[in-house]
N, C-alpha and C positions, 0 to 999 in steps of 0.2 A: 504493500500500500504506500503510495507516494503522497507527501504533503505538499501543499501549494506554497506556503510561506514558512521560512525557517525562523520562527519567532525566538527560539532560544539562542540563535546566533547573535541576536541584538542585545543580549542580557548585559554585556559590558557597557554598551552605550546608554541603555535605560538606567543602569546603576549610576552612571555618571550624571544623567539628568536629575534623578531623584536626589543624589548626593549634593548637587549644586543648589537645588531648591532648599535642602536642609541647611546648608551653610549660609545661604542668603537669609533664610529665616532666622538663624541664630544672630546674624549681624543686625537685622532689623529689630530683633527682640532686645538686644543689648542697647541699641540706639534709642529704643522706646522706653528705656529705664528698667529693663529686665522684667517687664510686665506687659500684659495686654491692655488694650483700651476697653475697659469693661463698661457695660451698659448700666443704667440706673438700678436695674433689678439686682445686680451684683454689687455695685459700688455704693448704692444708696442715692436718693435724690427724689426729684418730683417730675411728673409728666402732666402737663396741662394742655388742654385745647381751649383756646380763648377766642372770643369774638370781641373786637374792639368797641363795638357799640356805636351809638349815635353822637354826633357833635352839633353844636348850635350853629345854624347857618347865619353868616354875616348879614347885617341889615340890608346892605346894598344888593347882595345876591338874593336875599329873601324877597325884596320888593320887586326886582326885575324878573325873577324866575318862578315866583309863587304868587305873590299878592296881585300882580298885574294880570295874571292869567285867570283870576276869579271873576266871572261875569257879573255875579249879583253882589250888590253893595252890602247887604246884610251879612252875607258870608264873609265878605272882605273885612268888614268891621269886626266881626267876631274873631276871625283868625288873627287880625292885627292886635286885638286885645290880648289874645293868648301869647303872642310873640312878645308883647311889651311886659308880660309877667316874668320874662326872663326864664322861660321854661325851655328845656331841651325839646327838639322836634319829636323825639320818641314819646314825650309826655302828652303831646297834643292829642294823639289818638286814644289816650287812656282817660281823658277827661270824662267824668261821669255825666256832665250836663250836655254832652254832644248828642245831637239827634242822629239817628241812623244815616240820614242823608248827609249831614255834615261830616260824620266819620268817614263815610265812603268817599266823599269829595276830597277830603283832606288826605286820606290814604293814597288815593290816585295821584294827587299832586306831589306828595312826598316820594312816591315811587319814580317820578320823572326827573328827580334831581339826585346828585351825589350827596347824601347826608350822613354817610357812615365815616367813622374815622378810618383813615388809610395810613399805612406805615410800611416799613421795609424790614427785611430780615435783620439787617445791620442795626437799625434803630431799636428793634425789639431786644436784640442781644445786648446792646449798650445800655438799655434801660434797666436791665436786671443787675442787681448789686453783685459785687465780687463774692463768690461762694467759697473762696479759700484755695489753698495750694492743691493742685491736682484736679481742680474742678473743671467742668466742661459744660458749656451751654450750646445746645443744638436747636436751632429754630428753623422750621419748615413752613412755608406759606401753603395753606390748604386750598387756595383757589387763585384765580387770576386777578381778583380785585383788591388783594392785599388788605383784607379786612378780617381774616381768620387765620390763626396760626397754631401750629403744634409746637410746644416748648418742652424739651427734655433737658433738665438741669441736674447734672450729677454733682455730688457734694465733695468728691475728692477724698482726701485722707480722713482717718477717724478723728473725732472731735475730742480735744483735750478736756479733762474733767473741769478745769477752771472755766473754760468756755461754756460747758454744759450748765454749771451752776449759775453763771451770769445770764445765760439764755432763759433759764427758768425764772430767775429773779425778775428780769426785765419784761418778759412776755406774759407771765402768769401772776407772780406774787405782787409786784409793784402796782399793776393796774387794779388789783383787788383791794390793796391797802389804801390806794388813793380814793376809791369810791366808798369802801367800807373800812373806816378808820379803826374800828374795834375788832377787826378780823384777826384770827389766830390760826396758825398752822398746827393741826392736830397730829399729823404724821409726816415726818421728813421724807422727801423722795429718795429712792435708791437710784443713783446716777449711773450704775452699771447695768441696770435692767433695760430690756428692750422697750417696754412700755413704762413711762414715768407716771407714777400715781401718787397723788397727795390728797390728804383730807384737810378741809379748812372749815372753821367756824366763822361765819361772817359777822356775828354779833348782832345781826338784825335779819328780818325776813327778806327774802328775795325769791326769784324764780329762775328756772333753768333757761327760759327765753332771755331774760335780762342778762344773765351771766354769759350766755352764748353771744349776745350782741356785743358784750364788753370784750370777750377774749377771742371771738372768732371761731370758725369751724375747725381750726387746728386742735382745739381742746374738746374732749368729750366730757360732758358733765351729767352727773346723776345725783339724786338725793342720797345723803348718808344713811338715812333711815326713813321709812315711810311716814309721811305726815310732818316731817321736820323740814321747815323752810329756811333754816339758817345754816345748816351743816350740809356740805356737799363733797362728793368725791370727784376729782378731776384727773383724767387720764390723757396723756399725749405722748408723742415721740419727738426726739430732737429733729428728725428729718422734717416732720410736719411744721415745727416752729420755724426752722430755717427757711423752708419753702414759703411760709407765710410772710416772714420778715424780709427776705431778700429776693423773692420772685413775685409773689402776689401783690404786696403793698406798693413796690415801685411801679408796677404796671397799672394798678388802680389809681395811683397818683397822677400818672401821665394820661391815662385814658379813664376818665371818671365813670363812663358808662360801660366799663369792661364787664363782659359776661363770660364767666368761667363755665364752659360747657362740660368739661371733664377734668377731674383732678385726682391723680393717683400718686401716693407718696410711698417710697421704699426706704426702710431704715438700713444703714450700713451693716449693723450687726446681723440683721436678718439676711442681707445680701451675702455676707460671708458664709453663713450657714448653708444658704442655697448653693453657693459655689462649691463648698465641700461635699454636699450631697450629690451634686452633679458629677463630680470626680469619682465618688464611690460607686455611683450607678454605672458609670462607664467601665470601671474595673470589673464590676459584677457581670456586666454584659459580656466582656471579653472572656471571663472565666467560664460562663455558661456556654459560650460558643465553642471554646476549647473542649469542654466535656462532650457537647453534642456531636461535634465532628469526630472526636476521638472514638465515640461509640459507633457512629454511622460508618466511618471509614477506618482510619488508623490514626494513631497519635501524631505521626509525622505530617499527615494532612492537616490536622488541627493546628500544629505549630506554624505551618506555612500560611494558613488562613489568618491566624492572629498577627503574624508579621505584616501581611498585606493590609489588614485593617488598621494596625498602628501606623503604617505608612500613610494610609489615606487620611487619617485624622491629623497627622503632623503636617502633611502637604496642604490640607484645607486651612489649617491654622496659620501656616506660612503665608498663604494668599490673603487671609484676613489681615495679617500684618502688612503685607505689601500694599494693600489698597486702603489701609487705615480704617478698617471696619471695626465696629464694636462687637465684643463677645457678650452676648446676653442669653436669656433663656431660649428664645427662638433659635439662636446659633447652636446651643447644646442639643435642642430637638433635631436640628438639621444634621448634626454630627451622628447622633444615634440612628437617624434615618439612613444616612449614608452607609453606616456600618452594616445595617440590614440589607441595603441594596447591593453593596459590593459583595457581601457574603453570599447572597443568592446567586450572583453571577459566577463567583468562584466555585460554589458547590456544583453548578451545572458542568463546568469544565472538569472538576475533580471526579464527578460521577462518570463522565465519558472516559477519563484516564483509567479509572478502575475497570470499566468494561473492556477497554482495549488491552489492558494488561493480561486479562484472561484469554482474549482472542489471539493476541500477538505476544505470547509468553516468551518466545525465542528472539523477538526483535530487540534492537537497541533501545534503551530507556529514553534517550533523547528523541528518537523517532516516534515512539509511542505517544509521548507528551505533545510533540508538534502536531501529529495527526489528530489528537483529541482537541487541541485548540482550534485547528482548521475546521473540524467537523462542527464545532459550536460557534464558529465565527459569525455566520449569518444571523443566528438567533441573538448573539451578543450585540451586533451592530444595530439590528432593527429595534431591539428593546431599549438600547441606550439612546438612540436618536429620537424615539417616541417620547421617552421620559424627558430628554433634554429639551424638546420642543415645548412641553407643558411648563417645565421649570423656567424656561426663557420667557414665556408669557408672564409668569409671576414676577420675574425680575424686572422686566421692562414696562409692564402694564399694571403691576400690583400695587404701586404706590409706596410711600415711605414706610408704612407700617409693616410691610413684608420684605423690605430690602435686605435686612441681615439674614433672614431665613432663606430667601430665594437665592441670594448670592452664594451662601455656603452650599446649598443644594446643587446649584449650577456647577460650581467647581467640583463638588463631590461626585456627581454623576460621571464627569469626564475622568477624574482621578480613579474612581472605583472601577470603571471599565479598563483603564490602563493597567491598574494593579492586578486585576484578575488574570490578565494575559502576560504582563511583563514583570510581575513581582511574585505572585503566589506560585505560579507554575515553575519558574526558574528556581525559586527557593526549594520547592519539592524535589526537583531534579538534582540540585546541589546536595541536598540532604541525602537522597537515595544513593548518589554516587559516592558520597562520603562513607555511608554505611557499607556499601559494597567493597570499597577499598579497605576499610577497617577489617571486615570479615576476611578479605583475601589475605591481609597481612597476618591475621591470627592463624589461618590455615597454614601459611608458609612457615610461620614460626613453629607450629606444632610439628610439621614435617622435618624441620631442621633439628629440633630437639629430640626426635624419636626416629632416627634413620633405620632403614630396613636391614636386618642381620642375615648373613648367609648361613644356611643350615648345612650340617654335615652330610646329609643325604644328597643335597644338590652337588656337593663336591665329589662324592664317591659314585659318580654315574658310571655304570659298566655297559659297555657296548657289546651286545651279543651278536 
């Protein structure tokens, strides 16, 4: 049986390609501070989707573009009265005394003019306060009109205890003591905990709503005991307080009508735990794969597959470094998906190798493996191209939310196909050739240590 392509002959070149990527990856890793660029779910931070809201239209613009377009004087007088009240245009359509006709008319007029705050990615990023060393602010415009943005602000390095104490004092305790002068702290907060909890006696009656207005949504408030209106338990995290102080408040100051449509906060301590769990899950997956392939095939097949999978993960992470991508939970999901995809492709080739070893037991090992790869090649190419097309659609059309996931998958599908042919199979051949040479050396050693002895009978041959 003849093979079409001699894949194993290229193993030196493919080893050079993979090795070069590894070396470049190490260089980028060192230049990057010996760490990856982690997303906010690992590093801690806040993700917001904000709409900048409405702005007051200047009087000259108001008169020329709105007031002069109103045909009826009574409507014109009414809307001019509202304008002179110094209300935002968004408040006009919320006035309770508007008739349905007036609401409809005013809404149509407001739709015909640019009355929303507009900004730029650079301006939004500059508006947000400095989050500290190692922090990163990523701003993405969600539309073409520059009125809605997604903001991902990572907090950088862990917060020193002194800063934590100051943060709780400034954002929780001082505002309470300013409004409730007789307030007393009942339980001191534990600054090492993930959730900071403190109990406080205000010294007078209040309500959860009033306290929430005072401290904001970053603090969760509940009564200390049922029916007691002066004692409350307050829970928060440092990430929430920092996001409120350095992200939300500066934006709300610049854009008074800011509408926060979505706000998710991640704590650095929680992110570190997630990072550790992701690493342990990956190790567990590799161990289970080794056991599975060892049972279904042989142990040497399992080792070859694991080496290929580790190769895939390292190469994908190298490309993440090359393109300055974040490592976040979707990236970890993509890596686990890539491991499964690459393993499936490798098992198909390994299964064909096992079948051909039984059929072509006397053939050279390299020939058997090459034939097996060629027989599986059409299936490998069709599957990979089909998968790659779908992932490419996610990458180029999926939007910012899917960028990290789809990028890792896109690289992973290519690398997984490459490793099934040029990494897993050559490793298997190298292993088998090594074992064969080792067994051959053992046999030769035994023969030398126990040479054949001539018998007396063989020496005393008598010719009749």
